[in-house]
N, C-alpha and C positions, 0 to 999 in steps of 0.2 A: 322515479321509482314510486309505486304504490306501497304502502304499508299493510301490514296485515290485516288489518279492519277494514281495509278500503277493498282488498280482494276478497274478504270475506261476505261484505255486502255484496260487491257484484256476482260470486257465486249464488250468494243465498238469491238474488234478483233473478238470474238465470235458470237457476236451478227446475227441472221439470221433471217430479217422479210422480208418474200416473199410477193410480191403483191397478195393477192388471194382472194381479192375483185373483182367483176366483173362488171363494168356499163354496162347495155344492149343496153342504147340507145346510147351512147358515143362508146362503143364498145371499151373498153378499162377495164386494171386491174390498181388496185390501193390499196395502204393498207393505213387503219386509224390509228388512235393513239390507240385503242383497240386491233389491231393486234400487235405493236409494244410492248404494255403494256403484254400482253400475253407471246411475245417471250422473254422478259428482265426479268420475275419476277423470273425464275428458275437460271438464270444466278448471280441476285443479291444473291439469297440462296448461289451459290455455294462460291460468292465470297465475304461473309460477308458483305453485303451493302443493305440498301433498299432506294427504290425509293418513293418519296412523290411528286406528282404533284399538283399544287394549282393555282388557279384564282382569278385573281383584275380586279376589273373596271377602267379604265383609261380614262381621256377627254383631248385631244389635239385638238386644233383648233377650238372648237364646236362639235366635231366628238367622239364617244365612241369608243374604244377600248378592248377586252378583251386582257390581258396579262397572258400568263402562264407560270408557273414557274415549270419546272420541275430538282429538287433537287435530286442529290445521296449522300446517308447519310454512312460513312464508321461505322459499327458497332464495330471496334476495338479501334476506337479515336474518336476525337471529328473533323474529317476532313467532309468536303463536297465540292462537286461540281455542278455546276447549270449551265442554258439556262433559256433563257426566249422566249417565242414566241409570235406574235401580231396579230390579227383578227378583224377586223373593222366590228361592229353591221352594217347591213344596217339600212336604216329608216324604209323600209319595204319590205316583200318579199309576193309574191302573194302564198298564201294558208297557210301562216306559222303566229302563233299570237308569240305576243314579247317574250314568254319564249322560244319558238324554233328558234327565231331569236338568242337570247343571247346560246342557247344551241349549235348553228349549229357554230358561232364564238367561241365559248369555244372549241368545238371538232378540229377546225383548228388549233387555237392557241394553243391547248397541242400537237397537231402534230407535228407542228413546233417547238415547245420546246424538245420534246424528239428526233426530227431529230438533232438538232443543239449539243444537250449532248451527244447524241451515235455516232454523225458524219454518218447521212443516207440520202444519196445524192437521193433529189425526184425532178431533174431537170424534168425529161420528164415524171413526175407524173401529168396526167390531172387532175384529179379531183381535184387539189388545184389551176389551173391555174398559179401557179408558175411560174416566167420570166425563159426564155429560153438564156442563156448566148450566144451570136451571135461574132463573128469575122468581122470586117469591109469587108473581102473578101465576106461574105455568106449574104451580104446585100443588099438593096436598102435604099432608104429614110425612108420607111415605112412597109417594108414585106421581109419576108424570105420564101424559101421552102425548108425543110431538112427532109430526111428521108420519104419522099412523103406527108408531113404535112404541112400546112401554117399557118405562123407565122405573128402576126401583132405588130407593136410597139404602146404603150401608150403614152399617155403624159407624165408618168414618167420616160419614157427612159426604160421600160421594155418589154420583147418581150412574149407575151400570143400565146398559141397554139389555131388554129381553127379547127386542122384536115383535112380531104381531103375534102372541100367541093363543091359544084357545086357553079356555078356563083349566081344562087338565094341564096341561104344558105349563099355564101359570102356576098352579099349584104346584106342580112336581119340581119347577125351579124355585119356589120361594121356601120350597122345605129341605133343598141341598144345602150340603155345607157350606157352598159359596156364600150364603145369605145368611148364616146363622149368627145370630145377634142383631140381625137388622130392625130397624124401628118401623113394625109394621103390625098390621093385624091382617093375619092371611086372609080371613074371609072377608073384613072391611075392604081390604085392597081389590080383591077378587071383583066384589059386587060394585064398587065403584069404576073401576075401570070398565069392566061390562057394561054398566049404565052410561059410561062417557062415549063409550065407541062401538 
């Protein structure tokens, strides 16, 4: 009989969750939590495990976060393995009511929890604005270009993909609330980025 960690390892090795979703506006492929769940269900059945994903609301520093927990239970024992994912609720988002904002945060948190549990690397997944790890050789003080895409360093020290933007699009993106407080000089970043590529 296999223990839960052996079953988890097998599921991690066998899991294939391709990025079958397409964002027409951003022109990129991505996967969402539902894609991962659909891919993992048959593997849970094969290996005698069941996956449960739950959400809870957590307040930290006056901000609300959705904490999603993905827990894999072994049907042959009392064993389980889990991972948590967090996503912050925005104060407001144009065109969305409160329940949609919470639902959106829940979807992202669940995806991050599933990524953690099943060792799915979404570093280049543009839909989530996940940070891109950069070495010192690849960066200036506030931006980098990699694979034809531009990345900006946020105030929390993480890299966010901006894509292959025109000068005007880059200016607008850098002025948005998303990058408020970033360590960059807008004009310097635009000049250096355009000179580099």
